[in-house]
C-alpha positions as CSV (number, residue, x, y, z in Angstrom):
1,M,-82.8,201.5,176.9
2,H,-86.5,201.4,177.4
3,E,-87.9,199.1,180.1
4,K,-88.4,195.6,178.8
5,N,-89.9,192.5,180.2
6,L,-86.9,190.3,181.2
7,R,-88.7,187.2,180.0
8,S,-88.2,188.6,176.5
9,V,-84.4,188.9,176.9
10,D,-82.2,186.0,175.8
11,L,-79.5,185.7,178.4
12,N,-77.3,184.0,175.9
13,L,-77.0,187.3,174.2
14,L,-75.2,188.7,177.3
15,V,-72.5,186.0,176.9
16,I,-72.0,187.0,173.3
17,L,-72.0,190.7,174.3
18,D,-69.2,190.0,176.8
19,A,-67.1,188.3,174.1
20,L,-67.8,191.1,171.6
21,L,-66.8,193.8,174.1
22,S,-63.6,191.9,175.1
23,E,-62.5,191.0,171.6
24,R,-63.8,194.1,169.8
25,S,-64.1,191.8,166.7
26,V,-67.0,189.7,165.4
27,T,-64.5,187.2,164.0
28,R,-62.6,186.7,167.3
29,A,-65.8,186.7,169.4
30,A,-67.2,184.0,167.1
31,A,-64.0,181.8,167.5
32,R,-64.0,182.3,171.2
33,L,-67.6,181.1,171.6
34,F,-67.4,178.4,168.8
35,L,-70.1,180.2,166.8
36,T,-70.2,181.0,163.1
37,Q,-69.5,184.6,162.1
38,P,-73.0,185.1,160.6
39,A,-74.6,183.9,163.9
40,T,-72.4,186.3,165.9
41,S,-73.2,189.2,163.5
42,H,-76.9,188.5,163.9
43,A,-76.5,188.5,167.7
44,L,-74.7,191.8,167.6
45,E,-77.7,193.3,165.6
46,R,-80.1,192.0,168.3
47,L,-77.9,193.5,171.0
48,R,-77.9,196.8,169.3
49,T,-81.6,196.8,169.2
50,L,-81.8,195.6,172.9
51,F,-79.5,198.4,174.1
52,D,-80.5,201.0,171.5
53,D,-76.9,201.6,170.8
54,P,-74.3,200.6,168.1
55,L,-72.0,199.1,170.9
56,L,-69.2,198.5,168.3
57,E,-68.3,201.0,165.7
58,R,-65.8,200.6,162.8
59,R,-62.8,202.8,162.9
60,K,-59.5,203.1,160.9
61,N,-57.7,200.6,163.1
62,G,-60.6,198.2,163.5
63,M,-63.7,198.2,165.8
64,S,-64.0,200.4,168.9
65,L,-66.5,200.5,171.7
66,T,-69.1,203.2,172.1
67,A,-69.4,205.1,175.4
68,R,-72.4,202.9,176.3
69,A,-70.5,199.7,175.6
70,E,-67.6,200.8,177.8
71,E,-70.1,201.5,180.6
72,L,-71.5,198.0,180.2
73,Q,-68.2,196.1,180.4
74,A,-67.6,196.0,184.2
75,P,-71.2,195.3,185.3
76,L,-71.7,192.8,182.6
77,R,-68.6,190.8,183.6
78,A,-69.8,190.9,187.3
79,I,-73.3,189.7,186.4
80,L,-71.9,186.8,184.3
81,E,-69.5,185.7,187.0
82,Q,-72.4,185.7,189.5
83,L,-74.6,183.7,187.1
84,H,-71.7,181.2,186.6
85,G,-71.4,180.7,190.3
86,L,-75.1,180.4,190.7
87,V,-75.6,177.8,188.0
88,Q,-72.3,175.9,188.4
89,I,-72.5,174.1,185.1
90,P,-70.7,170.8,185.4
91,A,-67.8,170.3,183.0
92,T,-68.4,167.9,180.1
93,P,-66.4,164.7,180.6
94,L,-63.5,164.4,178.1
95,A,-65.0,161.2,176.7
96,E,-68.1,163.2,175.7
97,L,-66.5,166.2,174.2
98,K,-67.2,166.8,170.5
99,Q,-65.0,169.6,169.2
100,T,-62.2,170.4,166.7
101,V,-58.9,171.7,168.0
102,H,-56.5,173.5,165.6
103,V,-52.8,173.1,166.4
104,A,-49.9,174.8,164.6
105,M,-46.4,173.3,164.9
106,P,-43.3,172.7,162.7
107,D,-43.4,169.6,160.5
108,Y,-40.6,167.7,162.4
109,P,-42.3,167.6,165.8
110,A,-45.7,167.0,164.0
111,A,-44.4,163.9,162.3
112,L,-43.0,162.6,165.6
113,L,-45.8,163.6,167.9
114,V,-49.1,163.6,166.1
115,P,-49.5,159.8,165.6
116,R,-49.0,159.3,169.3
117,L,-51.1,162.3,170.2
118,W,-54.0,161.0,168.0
119,S,-53.8,157.5,169.5
120,A,-53.9,159.0,173.1
121,L,-56.9,161.2,172.3
122,R,-58.8,158.2,170.7
123,D,-58.6,156.6,174.2
124,T,-59.4,159.6,176.3
125,A,-61.5,161.9,174.1
126,P,-62.7,160.0,171.0
127,G,-65.1,162.9,170.0
128,L,-62.2,165.3,169.5
129,N,-61.0,166.2,166.0
130,L,-57.6,167.6,165.2
131,V,-56.5,170.0,162.5
132,V,-52.7,170.3,162.4
133,H,-51.4,173.4,160.7
134,N,-47.8,173.7,159.5
135,W,-46.0,176.4,161.6
136,S,-44.5,179.1,159.4
137,D,-43.5,182.2,161.5
138,N,-44.0,183.0,165.2
139,T,-45.5,186.4,164.6
140,L,-48.0,185.0,162.2
141,E,-48.9,182.0,164.5
142,I,-49.4,184.2,167.6
143,G,-51.6,186.4,165.4
144,R,-53.6,183.4,164.5
145,L,-54.0,182.5,168.2
146,Q,-55.3,186.0,168.8
147,K,-57.8,185.8,166.0
148,G,-59.0,182.4,167.1
149,E,-57.8,180.7,163.9
150,V,-55.7,178.2,165.8
151,S,-56.1,176.9,169.4
152,L,-52.5,176.0,170.2
153,V,-49.0,176.9,168.9
154,L,-46.0,174.7,169.5
155,S,-42.6,176.2,168.7
156,T,-39.8,178.3,170.2
157,L,-41.9,181.2,171.1
158,G,-39.9,183.8,173.0
159,T,-41.9,186.7,174.4
160,V,-45.6,186.5,173.9
161,P,-48.4,189.2,174.3
162,A,-50.1,189.5,177.7
163,E,-53.3,187.8,176.5
164,V,-51.4,184.7,175.4
165,E,-50.4,182.0,177.9
166,K,-47.1,180.1,177.3
167,V,-45.8,177.0,178.9
168,H,-42.1,176.2,178.7
169,I,-41.8,172.4,178.1
170,G,-38.1,172.0,178.0
171,Q,-34.8,172.6,176.1
172,E,-33.8,170.8,173.0
173,S,-30.2,170.5,172.0
174,Y,-28.5,169.5,168.7
175,V,-26.3,166.6,167.8
176,G,-24.2,165.9,164.8
177,V,-25.2,163.0,162.5
178,A,-23.5,161.2,159.6
179,A,-24.0,158.0,157.7
180,R,-23.3,154.7,159.5
181,G,-19.6,154.0,158.9
182,H,-18.8,157.6,158.1
183,A,-15.2,158.7,158.7
184,L,-16.3,161.2,161.3
185,G,-17.3,158.4,163.6
186,K,-15.0,157.9,166.5
187,A,-15.0,155.8,169.6
188,D,-15.6,158.8,171.8
189,G,-18.2,160.3,169.5
190,A,-16.3,163.6,169.2
191,A,-15.3,165.3,166.0
192,G,-12.3,167.6,165.4
193,M,-12.8,170.9,163.7
194,E,-10.7,170.0,160.6
195,E,-12.5,166.8,159.8
196,F,-15.9,168.4,160.7
197,L,-15.3,171.0,158.0
198,R,-14.0,168.5,155.5
199,Y,-17.4,167.3,154.5
200,P,-20.4,169.1,153.0
201,H,-23.1,170.1,155.5
202,V,-26.9,169.9,155.3
203,L,-28.5,173.1,156.5
204,V,-32.2,173.4,157.4
205,S,-33.9,176.7,156.6
206,A,-37.6,177.2,155.9
207,K,-36.7,180.4,154.1
208,G,-33.9,178.9,152.0
209,N,-31.0,180.7,153.8
210,A,-27.5,179.6,153.1
211,T,-26.2,180.4,156.6
212,T,-27.4,180.3,160.2
213,P,-26.2,181.8,163.5
214,Y,-24.0,178.7,163.7
215,D,-22.1,179.8,160.7
216,Q,-21.6,183.2,162.3
217,A,-20.1,181.4,165.4
218,L,-17.8,179.5,163.1
219,A,-16.7,182.7,161.4
220,A,-15.8,184.2,164.8
221,L,-13.3,181.3,165.1
222,G,-11.9,182.1,161.6
223,V,-13.4,179.0,159.9
224,Q,-16.2,178.3,157.5
225,R,-18.2,175.2,156.7
226,R,-19.4,174.4,153.2
227,V,-23.2,174.1,153.0
228,G,-23.7,171.6,150.3
229,I,-27.5,171.6,150.5
230,S,-30.1,173.7,152.2
231,V,-33.5,172.1,152.7
232,A,-36.8,173.4,154.1
233,S,-37.4,170.6,156.6
234,F,-35.6,168.4,159.0
235,L,-37.7,165.5,157.7
236,T,-35.5,165.1,154.6
237,V,-32.1,165.3,156.5
238,P,-31.7,161.7,157.7
239,D,-32.2,160.2,154.2
240,I,-29.8,162.8,152.7
241,V,-27.1,162.0,155.3
242,A,-27.6,158.3,155.2
243,A,-27.0,158.2,151.5
244,S,-24.0,160.5,151.2
245,D,-20.9,161.8,152.9
246,A,-22.7,164.9,154.1
247,V,-23.1,165.7,157.8
248,A,-25.8,167.6,159.6
249,L,-26.9,169.1,163.0
250,I,-30.4,167.9,164.0
251,P,-32.4,168.0,167.2
252,R,-31.3,165.3,169.7
253,S,-34.8,164.0,170.0
254,M,-34.9,163.4,166.3
255,A,-31.6,161.5,166.3
256,K,-33.0,159.4,169.2
257,H,-36.5,158.7,168.1
258,W,-36.7,159.0,164.3
259,P,-37.6,155.6,162.6
260,N,-34.4,155.4,160.5
261,A,-32.1,156.7,163.2
262,A,-30.3,153.3,163.0
263,Q,-28.9,154.4,159.6
264,L,-27.1,157.3,161.3
265,Q,-24.2,157.6,163.7
266,Q,-24.1,160.5,166.1
267,F,-21.1,162.7,167.0
268,T,-20.4,165.8,169.1
269,P,-19.6,168.8,166.9
270,P,-16.4,170.7,167.8
271,L,-18.4,173.9,168.3
272,D,-21.5,173.6,170.5
273,P,-24.6,174.5,168.5
274,G,-26.4,175.4,171.7
275,S,-30.0,174.6,172.4
276,F,-33.5,176.0,171.9
277,S,-36.6,176.4,173.9
278,V,-39.7,174.2,173.3
279,D,-42.9,176.0,174.2
280,I,-46.6,175.7,173.8
281,A,-49.1,178.6,173.9
282,W,-52.8,179.3,173.8
283,H,-54.9,182.5,174.1
284,K,-56.3,183.1,177.6
285,R,-59.8,182.6,176.3
286,R,-58.9,179.0,175.8
287,A,-57.6,178.5,179.3
288,Q,-60.9,177.0,180.5
289,D,-61.6,175.2,177.2
290,A,-61.5,171.5,178.1
291,A,-60.7,170.3,174.6
292,T,-57.9,172.7,174.0
293,Q,-56.4,171.9,177.4
294,A,-56.7,168.2,176.9
295,V,-54.7,168.4,173.7
296,A,-52.2,170.8,175.3
297,Q,-51.5,168.6,178.3
298,A,-51.2,165.5,176.1
299,L,-48.6,167.3,173.9
300,I,-46.7,168.5,177.0
301,G,-46.5,165.0,178.3
302,L,-45.3,163.5,175.0
303,L,-42.7,166.3,174.6
304,R,-41.3,165.9,178.0
305,D,-40.9,162.2,177.3
306,Y,-39.1,162.9,174.0
307,L,-36.9,165.6,175.5
308,S,-35.8,163.4,178.3
309,P,-32.1,162.6,178.1
310,Y,-32.8,158.9,179.1
């Protein structure tokens, strides 16, 4: 690169360069910096002129760094860290943040949590906007985190990539439910296997499956339940159960907190359905993003309250 007067160099370009070299993608760098894709593409062209090098080149499997770009990564990161320490930009107070946070979660926790989440944010961060995306598949949602399409994912997440940070919030268990006055109701709340299998079951499967791992566990005992109806969402289950002789297994927090829970009676199924993990995750580039973290911490607090056995 030819000598240039430093006064002609926009230091903001170095921040964009750091994101581009880290993400190796204009789209992901734009999402990381909350810029539009055209603005980031324009910045890349200016950087190519500034360094007299392509910096990012398109390959079969995406964008790759040039040799010059690889040389720049370490010193650029060191310079930016020194500048950050020198300037020490104060954090924007939550009440003054103006930003949109995208959250992906299944529809049942969304229906339960989002009204309270929105109310809490209106008090602490009134300038924040929420976009709630319906969760569909963990692999897809983690990919959207990596691309910057969503800021947070709430689900049972299992193992996540190294660049994704996950917080385990708690364990959720299942409980059996039937209509108020159903024959399955007993004083001790327990159901025998014979009567448990006597009634049609409501199964929840986003993919329309007719069986779940629970059916496999029953088969191992030499018994089978009749799945009378398979639905895509837990949201429809309470009304189906309340209006029929069908029984279902639903998350304990739903049986405890759902508005029409009074129409249902709970019972302990004869075979333990087990439990599942409740996790929240974000990409590491969002770890210092005040808006994302404000929403994440609010969700964690709400969920720990809902998952409490008391």
